[in-house]
N, C-alpha and C positions, 0 to 999 in steps of 0.2 A: 503494499499499498504505498506511491508515492505522496498520495495525498492525505489530509483530514477530511473523511470522508461519515457523513453525520446520521445514524442512527434514529430510530423515533425510541428504539431501547434496544440495550447493553446488557444481556446476560452473563454475569461472572460465578460460571462455574455449571458444567452440563450432568450433574446426579437426576434423582430422579424429579424434582424440585424444577432445579432450573430449564431443565428438558424441556416439561411439560407448558413451563409458563414462556418458553422460548415457540414451541411448535402451535401451540393456542393461540400466542401474539400472528406468527408470520402467517397462518391458516385464513388469519382474519384482517389480513393482509397489509399488516406493520410493517416497517421495515426490522430485521430485529439482527444483532451479530451475538453469537453465543461462543464465546471464551473459556476453554475448558482445558485443563493441564494436560487431561489426556494419560493414560495407561495405569491410573488410581483404579485401586479397587477398594473398596468400603469394605472392613470385616462385616459380615451379615449374613445371618440364617436364612433367610432369599425366604420366607414367608410373604405369602400374600391374600388379603381376603377374595371372595368370589363376588364382594361388590367394586374392589380395585378392577378385576378384571372386565369387568362390564361395563362401569362408567369412563375405563382408559383404553377399551376396546383392546385389548389384552391376545396378541393370536395364541393359537397351541403352541407354536413352534420357540416361545419362550419360556413354555412350563417343561421342567425339566424331570418333576417329580407330582404326585396327587397324593396331600399327605390324609389317612381320616380315621389316627385316630392320634393320642397324646399319650403318654405314658409320665407321669409324676416321681419324682422317685427321692424318698426324703433322707434326712440324714442318717437315718438308722437302715439305711437301706431300703423302707419300705416301698411297693411300687404301687401306683393308683390309675388303672387305666381310663381314658376317658374319650370315648368312641364320636367320632360325629353319626349323629343320624339319620337315616335315610340315604342318599344319595352325596350327600355334601363332602365338601376336600377342602382342604386348603393347599391353593399352587406351591407350587416351591419354584423360585429362578435363581440365578448363576448372575450374581449382579457385576462378571467379567463381561457377562454377554450382553444382559437384560438392558444395563445402563447405555452402553453403547448402541442398540437396537434406539432406545431413544434418542437418543443426539441423531442418528442416521434419517429418524421418522421427522425429528425438528427441521434436519438438513433439505427432508424430500418438499418437507409441508413450506418451505421459500428461505429457513434463517440460515443466514451465512455463517458458518463453521470455522472457528480459528484453533489451532489446538497452541497454546501457548499457553503462558504465567502474568498474570495480573498484578502489577506493582503500585497504581495507585492511581485515583483519583484529582485530576488535575481541573483548573478553572482558563476557560478564555476572556480573550477581553469582555465576551456579552455576559459572564459568568455561568455560560454552559459548563453543563461534566464534559470533561477529555479522558477517558480512559486509558492510562499510558499503562503495557502489559511486554513482554517479549514474545516471540514468537516462537515456538518448541523447537530445538535445536541451532539454535542462535548463538545460545552461553549469555551470560550474565555481562559479558562486557560488548554486546551488541547495542547498536541504539535503540531506544524504546520508540516501538509503534505509538500509535496514539489514535482513537478515533472519539468525535464527538458523540454526546447520547444526548436525546428529549427525558429520558428517562433512562436509571441502576436500577437494575436487578440483583442485588445479590445474592449467591446462590454456592459460596465458596466455603463449607462446611460450619463444622464446631468451632473454631477458633478465627472467625471470618476478619479478614483484612477488612472487609466494606463496613461491615457492622462494627469496625473497630475505630477506622479511620473517619468514617461519618455521623456515625451516631452515638460513638463515645461506650458505646457497650464492652462492659465491664463483663470478664468468665463466668458464663452461670454453671454449677454446679455439674459433674459431668462421671459418667460413668466411662472405664477405659477397659475398652473391651479387645482382646485378642483371638482368632480362632486360626485353625489350618484346615488347609481342603486339602482331604484325602482320597485317595481311593477308596470305593464300595466296600465294603465287606462281601464276600459272595453271601447267595439268602442260604440264610439258617445258620451262618457263622455269628461267633459271637454274640453282644446282645443289640443284635439290630433287626430293624425291620423296613423295608426299602417304604414302606406307606406308612410310617409313624415318628412325629417328634419328638425325644427324649427330653425333659427335663430334670435337670438336678437341682436340687435345694437343700447345700451342704455346706457348713461354713467351712470346711476345708480343702473347697473348689472356689468360694465365692464367699467372702467374708459378710459380704452385704446386697447379692444381686444373687443372679445364678447362672449354672452352666447348661450347655447343650451338645446335642448332638440332632444333626438337623441333615436327615437323604436329601438330595441333588441329581438320582440319576445312578451316574456311573460314579458320581463324585458325592463326599459328606463332607459337609461343616460342622465341626466340632472345636466348640469355645467356650469363654468362658469372660465375665465381668467385673471390674470394681473399681469403687470411687478409693477404695483404701491405697493409702500410699504407700511403697515397698510392698505389700504385696507381689508375687510373681505369677502372673498372670500365663507364662510359658510352662513352669512348673506344674501350675493347676490341669493345664492343658494334657500335660504328660502322665498327672497321677488321671486324666480322666480317660484318656486312651486307655491306660494301663485298666481300669476299674471295666470298661465296657467292653476290653477283650479288641482291641484297637489299636493298639502300641505297633503290631508289626505291619499296620498299611499303610500304602507309598504314600510320603507326602508330597502334594503339587505346588503347595505355597501355602505360604502364614501371611497373615496381616493385621496389624492393630491400628486403634484409632480412638480417639474421644468421639461419646456419643453424649449429646448434652441431655440435663435432666429435666428441663424449665423453660417455658418459654421467657422468650427476652423480657423485659418491661415496655422495651420499645420499640418499633419497625421500622423505623424513616427517622428523613430528618427534615422532616417538615417540607423539603424542597424540590428534591428530583433524585430520590436513594429510597429504596424499600428493601427490605431481606428476607428470604424466605428460607424453606425447610430446617437442617440444621444449624444454617446463621440464624434460623428464629428463634430455635432448638423444641420446634416442634418434634420432638420424641416422647411416644408413652411412657410413662410413669412405668414401674413394676415390670413392663415385658421388655419394652425399648424399640419397640415395633417404631418402625419411621417411615417404612416406605409408600404406603396407605397415606400419611399424613402430610409424606411430604410432597407427593402430585396433588393431593387436594389442596394444599396452601399453595405449590405452582399455580392449580388453576386460578383459586379465589384473586391469585397475583395479574395473572394476567389478563381478569376482569376489571382488578383495581388499574390495571394500565391503560386498560383502552379509556377507561371510564376519563385519566386524568390526561390524557394524552390528545381528547376530543375534548374535554370542557378546560383544562388549563388549570382545577379545582384542587390544590394543595390538598384540601381538607379530605380527599378519596382516599390520599394515601396511609393514613390514619385508621380509613375503614376494614384498613385487611387486618388488619390482629385484631378490630374488634368482632368484625367478623366473624372469623375463625375461632376466636373464642367464645364465638355463641352459640357456635354449632357444635365444638370438641371441647371444652373448657371443663365441660362437667364431667363428662370419661376422666380429664386428665387428671382432677381433683379427687376422685374413687379413687382411683390407680396410685398416685402418689401417697395416700393413708393407706393404701393396703400396702407399698411398699415400705413406708417409712415405722409401720408397726411389724407386719408379719415379717419381712428380711432381717431382723433385727439379733437374731441369735435361735442357733436350732433348736429350741424349743418350743420358741414360734413355729418355727418352719414346719417343726414336726406335726404340731396342731395344723398350720395349713394344710398338707398332703392331706391328712383327717378330713378336712372339709370337701378337698373334691374329690372324695369318694360320692358325694351327694347327689342322687342325679338334676335334684331341683338347681344346685351349685352348676354342674354341668351343659345344661340343658341353657340357662341362662348366662352363662358363659359363652359358648359357641353360638348364640342368636345374635350375641354382642358384640361378639369376636366380625361372625363375616360380615352383620352390616351394619359397621364401625358406629354403632351407639348404643345408647341402656335401654334394654327391654322394658317397654310400658305395656306392653299387651297382656300382661298377666300377673296385674297387683297382686292377686293370692301367693305365688309361688317367691316373688321378694317379700314379701311377711316372713313367709316361713324362712328365707335365705338367713333374714336379719335375726331372729328368735338364735335360729342355728348357731351362726355368728356370735351373738351376745352370749351363750354357753360358752362356746370356745374361747370365747378372750376369758368369760370368770374360771375355769378351770373346772367347768360343770361337767364336760365331755374328756373323760380320757384321750389324750392325742394318739390310744394306739389304737383308740376303737376306727 
């Protein structure tokens, strides 16, 4: 690029949130530049609910496995199976290919894609934002490239440079996740089922979060997360591989990254910048689920951007956070309370796993996950679950029951 081009929107970061925002905006006819570092793969179990598959038209080619149950394992190695009713399933994707497919879809829709590294946002003489970056492969000593942007959408992850520079965002609490992608065991080998997610609630493997074994067809994600400084995630995954009989499986790649556990208090600079996805902190507490919320946030950001670009009214930017939390904030609040209490020690984890045996708990959990909202159609079941939870909290029910 020898001259400074102007785009309606420059999206910094091409993960699920940024790629979705770029795709939606480009399809609606806005000029979009999608700037992505390329080659980075986020550690992620890769689970996506049916609602995401429907809402974002994900083709079967991107689904590497269909999970039809979950197994919850307690600190004392008690196992509780949670089957999905009927023909329901959780789709599994491999982030290495899924994210790239999303970026390619945005490019096909008309977004200009550049593989490069964001440096900073500058201003021209008229005060318009200029995004400065270096193209991949040019090296740190290469001259900066620049493009003008009527709007900048920061989708550059949990430690967002855009959020730090333009919004003054301070670091939010994070869980640091680490996983190893391994060759899946043969059918019937180890403690493995290619149609089941295994979730371990065990302080030895994670003192404040959980560990997982998620099937990806020919490959499997086996990982853990923790916010506790000094806790060795690699050693914990090694212990999990030994525990689950997968220590001899070939390791394909290893990845680690911070996962935000709390939305930022502000998502825009009141002028021409807004942040989305991990950069905005939209990851569900307790589960660490981020793909659906990232893409939902990206879509809402595209709607917000279109309103801002059409009217020039900066108040539209502040509406993004307000509208997102109006739709999903209650779920985040409930899951935050769950994580804070039940993940605090192994005694409580034991009781939490015991609660997962309850059919009402299982049914409401799956319905809420599949539809991405708290289930309101069965109030009596909620009442029953409430009193069962209360009994566990008060110690009136044995953790082994």
